C-alpha positions as CSV (number, residue, x, y, z in Angstrom):
1,M,32.6,-15.4,-42.8
2,N,29.0,-16.6,-42.7
3,K,26.8,-14.6,-40.4
4,I,23.7,-15.6,-38.4
5,K,21.1,-12.9,-38.7
6,R,19.6,-11.8,-35.5
7,G,15.9,-12.4,-35.0
8,K,13.5,-9.6,-34.5
9,E,12.2,-8.6,-31.1
10,R,9.8,-11.1,-29.5
11,I,6.2,-10.7,-30.4
12,V,4.0,-11.0,-27.3
13,E,0.3,-11.1,-26.8
14,P,-1.2,-10.4,-23.3
15,L,-3.4,-13.2,-22.0
16,S,-6.8,-12.5,-20.5
17,I,-5.9,-13.6,-17.0
18,P,-8.2,-12.2,-14.3
19,N,-5.6,-11.6,-11.6
20,K,-2.5,-9.6,-10.8
21,K,-0.4,-12.0,-12.9
22,S,-2.1,-10.9,-16.2
23,D,0.9,-8.8,-17.1
24,T,3.3,-11.7,-16.5
25,F,1.9,-14.6,-18.4
26,V,2.0,-13.6,-22.1
27,L,1.9,-15.5,-25.4
28,E,5.0,-15.1,-27.5
29,T,5.6,-16.0,-31.1
30,P,8.9,-17.9,-31.2
31,R,11.6,-16.4,-33.4
32,R,14.5,-18.9,-33.0
33,D,15.1,-21.4,-35.8
34,L,16.4,-24.9,-35.2
35,S,18.6,-24.6,-38.3
36,K,20.6,-21.9,-36.5
37,L,21.1,-23.9,-33.3
38,V,24.8,-24.7,-32.8
39,T,25.2,-27.7,-30.6
40,S,26.5,-31.3,-30.8
41,D,25.2,-33.7,-33.4
42,K,23.9,-36.0,-30.6
43,T,22.0,-33.2,-28.9
44,L,20.5,-32.0,-32.1
45,Q,19.4,-35.5,-33.1
46,Q,17.7,-36.0,-29.7
47,I,15.8,-32.8,-30.2
48,K,14.7,-34.0,-33.6
49,N,13.5,-37.3,-32.1
50,I,11.3,-35.5,-29.6
51,I,9.8,-33.3,-32.3
52,S,9.1,-36.4,-34.4
53,K,7.3,-38.0,-31.4
54,I,5.0,-35.0,-31.3
55,Q,4.5,-34.6,-35.0
56,N,3.8,-38.3,-35.5
57,Y,1.4,-38.7,-32.6
58,D,-1.4,-40.3,-34.6
59,L,1.0,-42.8,-36.2
60,L,2.8,-43.7,-32.9
61,Y,-0.2,-43.7,-30.5
62,N,-3.1,-44.8,-32.6
63,K,-1.7,-46.9,-35.5
64,F,1.3,-48.3,-33.6
65,G,-0.6,-48.7,-30.3
66,L,1.6,-46.6,-27.9
67,K,-1.7,-45.3,-26.5
68,D,-2.3,-48.7,-25.0
69,I,0.9,-48.5,-22.9
70,D,1.3,-44.8,-22.2
71,P,-1.0,-43.7,-19.5
72,S,0.0,-40.0,-20.0
73,G,-2.0,-39.9,-23.2
74,G,0.9,-38.5,-25.2
75,R,1.9,-35.8,-22.8
76,T,5.3,-34.4,-23.7
77,A,7.7,-33.0,-21.1
78,I,11.2,-32.1,-22.2
79,N,14.2,-31.2,-20.0
80,L,17.1,-29.3,-21.5
81,Y,20.0,-29.2,-19.1
82,G,23.7,-28.3,-19.1
83,P,26.1,-25.4,-18.4
84,P,24.9,-21.8,-18.8
85,G,25.2,-20.2,-22.2
86,T,25.0,-23.5,-24.2
87,G,21.8,-22.8,-26.1
88,K,19.1,-24.3,-23.9
89,S,16.7,-21.3,-24.1
90,F,17.4,-20.9,-27.8
91,A,16.6,-24.6,-28.4
92,A,13.3,-24.4,-26.4
93,E,12.1,-21.6,-28.5
94,A,13.3,-23.3,-31.7
95,I,11.4,-26.4,-30.8
96,A,8.2,-24.4,-30.5
97,N,8.9,-22.7,-33.8
98,A,9.4,-26.1,-35.5
99,L,6.0,-27.2,-34.1
100,N,4.4,-23.9,-35.2
101,K,3.2,-23.2,-31.7
102,K,3.3,-20.1,-29.5
103,I,5.0,-20.2,-26.1
104,I,4.4,-19.0,-22.6
105,R,7.8,-18.5,-21.0
106,V,7.9,-18.4,-17.2
107,N,10.3,-18.9,-14.2
108,Y,9.5,-19.7,-10.7
109,A,9.9,-16.1,-9.4
110,E,7.0,-15.1,-11.7
111,I,4.6,-17.6,-10.3
112,E,5.7,-17.6,-6.7
113,S,3.7,-15.4,-4.4
114,K,4.3,-14.0,-0.9
115,Y,0.7,-14.7,-0.1
116,V,0.2,-18.2,1.2
117,G,-1.8,-20.3,-1.3
118,D,-1.4,-18.0,-4.3
119,T,1.5,-19.9,-5.9
120,P,-0.5,-23.2,-6.4
121,K,-3.3,-21.0,-7.9
122,N,-0.8,-19.4,-10.3
123,I,0.5,-22.8,-11.4
124,K,-3.0,-24.0,-12.1
125,L,-3.8,-20.8,-14.0
126,L,-0.6,-21.1,-16.0
127,F,-1.4,-24.6,-17.3
128,S,-5.0,-23.6,-17.9
129,E,-4.0,-20.7,-20.1
130,A,-1.5,-22.8,-22.0
131,K,-4.2,-25.4,-22.7
132,K,-6.6,-22.7,-24.0
133,A,-4.0,-21.2,-26.3
134,D,-2.5,-24.5,-27.3
135,A,0.9,-23.0,-26.3
136,I,4.1,-24.6,-25.2
137,L,5.1,-23.9,-21.6
138,I,8.8,-23.1,-21.2
139,F,10.1,-23.0,-17.6
140,D,13.5,-21.4,-17.3
141,E,15.6,-22.2,-14.2
142,A,13.3,-25.1,-13.7
143,D,15.2,-26.5,-10.7
144,S,13.5,-23.9,-8.6
145,I,10.1,-25.5,-9.1
146,L,11.2,-29.1,-9.8
147,G,13.7,-29.5,-7.0
148,N,13.4,-32.1,-4.2
149,R,10.4,-31.8,-1.9
150,L,11.3,-31.0,1.7
151,S,11.2,-34.0,4.0
152,N,11.5,-32.1,7.3
153,V,8.7,-29.6,7.3
154,S,9.3,-27.2,10.2
155,Q,7.4,-24.1,9.2
156,S,4.5,-22.9,7.1
157,T,6.8,-21.8,4.3
158,D,8.2,-25.3,4.0
159,H,4.7,-26.8,3.8
160,A,3.8,-24.2,1.1
161,V,6.8,-25.2,-1.0
162,N,5.8,-28.9,-0.9
163,V,2.2,-28.0,-1.8
164,S,3.4,-26.0,-4.8
165,K,5.5,-28.9,-6.0
166,S,2.6,-31.4,-5.5
167,V,0.3,-29.1,-7.5
168,M,3.0,-28.9,-10.3
169,L,3.1,-32.7,-10.4
170,L,-0.7,-32.9,-10.7
171,E,-0.8,-30.2,-13.4
172,L,1.9,-32.0,-15.4
173,D,-0.1,-35.2,-15.2
174,N,-3.3,-33.6,-16.4
175,F,-1.7,-31.5,-19.2
176,S,-1.8,-33.0,-22.6
177,G,0.3,-30.4,-24.2
178,I,4.1,-29.7,-24.4
179,T,6.2,-28.5,-21.5
180,I,9.9,-27.6,-21.8
181,F,12.2,-27.2,-18.8
182,T,15.6,-25.6,-18.9
183,T,18.1,-25.7,-16.1
184,N,21.8,-25.4,-15.2
185,F,21.3,-27.8,-12.3
186,G,19.5,-30.9,-13.4
187,S,20.8,-32.9,-10.5
188,N,18.5,-31.0,-8.2
189,Y,15.3,-32.4,-9.7
190,D,12.9,-34.5,-7.6
191,S,12.7,-38.0,-8.9
192,A,8.9,-37.7,-9.3
193,F,9.4,-35.0,-11.9
194,V,12.3,-36.9,-13.6
195,R,9.9,-39.8,-14.2
196,R,7.4,-37.6,-15.9
197,I,9.9,-36.2,-18.4
198,I,10.2,-38.2,-21.6
199,G,13.3,-36.4,-23.0
200,H,16.3,-35.4,-20.9
201,I,18.6,-33.7,-23.4
202,K,22.1,-32.6,-22.3
203,F,23.8,-29.5,-23.7
204,T,27.5,-29.4,-23.5
205,L,30.2,-26.7,-24.0
206,P,31.0,-26.3,-27.7
207,N,33.9,-28.0,-29.3
208,S,36.4,-26.2,-31.6
209,E,34.2,-26.6,-34.7
210,N,31.1,-25.3,-33.0
211,R,33.0,-22.4,-31.4
212,K,34.0,-21.5,-35.0
213,K,30.4,-21.5,-36.1
214,L,29.2,-19.6,-33.0
215,F,32.0,-17.0,-33.2
216,R,31.4,-16.3,-36.9
217,G,27.7,-16.0,-36.3
218,M,28.2,-13.4,-33.5
219,I,30.2,-11.0,-35.7
220,P,27.7,-8.5,-37.1
221,N,28.2,-7.6,-40.8
222,K,28.6,-3.9,-39.8
223,L,31.2,-4.5,-37.1
224,P,34.6,-3.2,-38.3
225,I,36.9,-6.1,-37.5
226,Q,40.5,-6.6,-38.5
227,L,41.3,-10.3,-38.1
228,S,43.4,-12.6,-40.3
229,E,42.5,-16.3,-40.5
230,K,45.4,-17.0,-38.2
231,D,43.9,-14.5,-35.7
232,F,40.6,-16.2,-36.0
233,L,42.0,-19.6,-35.2
234,S,44.0,-18.2,-32.3
235,I,40.7,-16.9,-30.8
236,I,39.1,-20.3,-31.2
237,D,42.1,-22.0,-29.4
238,L,42.1,-19.5,-26.6
239,T,38.4,-20.0,-25.9
240,E,38.5,-23.7,-25.1
241,G,35.9,-24.3,-22.4
242,F,33.9,-21.2,-23.3
243,S,30.1,-21.4,-23.9
244,G,28.2,-19.5,-26.6
245,G,27.3,-17.0,-24.0
246,D,30.9,-16.5,-23.1
247,L,31.8,-15.9,-26.8
248,L,29.1,-13.3,-27.1
249,N,30.6,-11.5,-24.1
250,V,34.0,-11.6,-25.8
251,V,32.6,-9.9,-29.0
252,I,30.8,-7.3,-27.0
253,Y,33.7,-6.4,-24.7
254,A,36.3,-6.4,-27.5
255,S,34.1,-4.1,-29.6
256,S,33.5,-1.8,-26.6
257,Q,37.3,-1.6,-26.0
258,A,38.0,-0.7,-29.6
259,V,35.3,2.1,-29.5
260,E,36.7,3.5,-26.3
261,R,40.2,3.6,-27.9
262,D,39.4,4.9,-31.4
263,G,35.7,5.8,-31.5
264,E,33.7,5.4,-34.7
265,N,36.9,4.9,-36.8
266,C,38.0,1.9,-34.7
267,K,39.0,-1.5,-36.0
268,V,38.3,-4.4,-33.6
269,G,41.5,-6.4,-33.7
270,I,43.2,-9.5,-32.2
271,N,44.4,-7.6,-29.2
272,D,40.9,-6.5,-28.3
273,F,39.7,-10.1,-28.5
274,V,42.6,-11.4,-26.5
275,D,42.0,-8.8,-23.7
276,A,38.3,-9.8,-23.6
277,I,39.1,-13.5,-23.4
278,S,41.6,-12.8,-20.6
279,L,39.0,-10.9,-18.7
280,I,36.4,-13.7,-18.9
281,K,39.0,-16.4,-18.0
282,T,39.9,-14.3,-14.9
283,A,36.3,-14.1,-13.9
284,K,35.8,-17.8,-14.3
285,R,38.7,-18.4,-11.9
286,E,37.9,-15.9,-9.3
287,I,34.1,-15.3,-9.3
288,G,31.1,-17.6,-8.9
289,I,30.7,-21.3,-8.0
290,N,33.7,-22.4,-10.1
291,S,36.2,-20.1,-8.3
292,K,38.6,-21.5,-5.8
293,K,37.9,-20.8,-2.2
């Protein structure tokens, strides 16, 4: 079986930010590689199209005249959306790697402040630092910041939320760099943000062939497994509807069960994987938003 080698730990560089957020906004060197992304051909092609738009800015905007019709000045905002565990965060980092740029990864909880007025300041600061470092901004769980603005403002916190979203819109308009949003809930976006995003790229649950690639890539070379080809295909059939994240949990749980049973001399076999799959299927039925009330 072909194995995907795991990347090294993220390399981070603290930014010189003169406030309490200085330990939150950090520059990272992306480690993910687009060639290792397992997704549909359609999704992969859309990603490559966006990368081409960025890499061929001079040709498209100067020679071909897109600068005359694009008031954004070539701003690139990308939205990666779809079910959890389908590779959105991996893809965001891989895009940055392909463009040879560093990243600043952030979610709304890291820029939100309990002090009135600080959240807009943090948003401005974030974009300012990204501009200075020529870094790509990656917003995880982006629906928290890009969601619909409140129409019925009844208290100061509601007003603060709307102000923060308005500041986000302005900063996006004034940012000539690259911003990538990832979300499991793209339908929650405010239409004003949707218009400013050039590429909405959907991630879907892996089909059988992609589950084979994912599963093989998640088996470490050192893991003592005992699976026939028939066993392997059975696992792929049993995991219909599983995301890459689900498959990773299958491998971890199956391995842990084998170690609990036989210790260092264990062999992770088909029964361990079947038990792990059953556990995850039960959780999908009974826990979370997909469970039946």
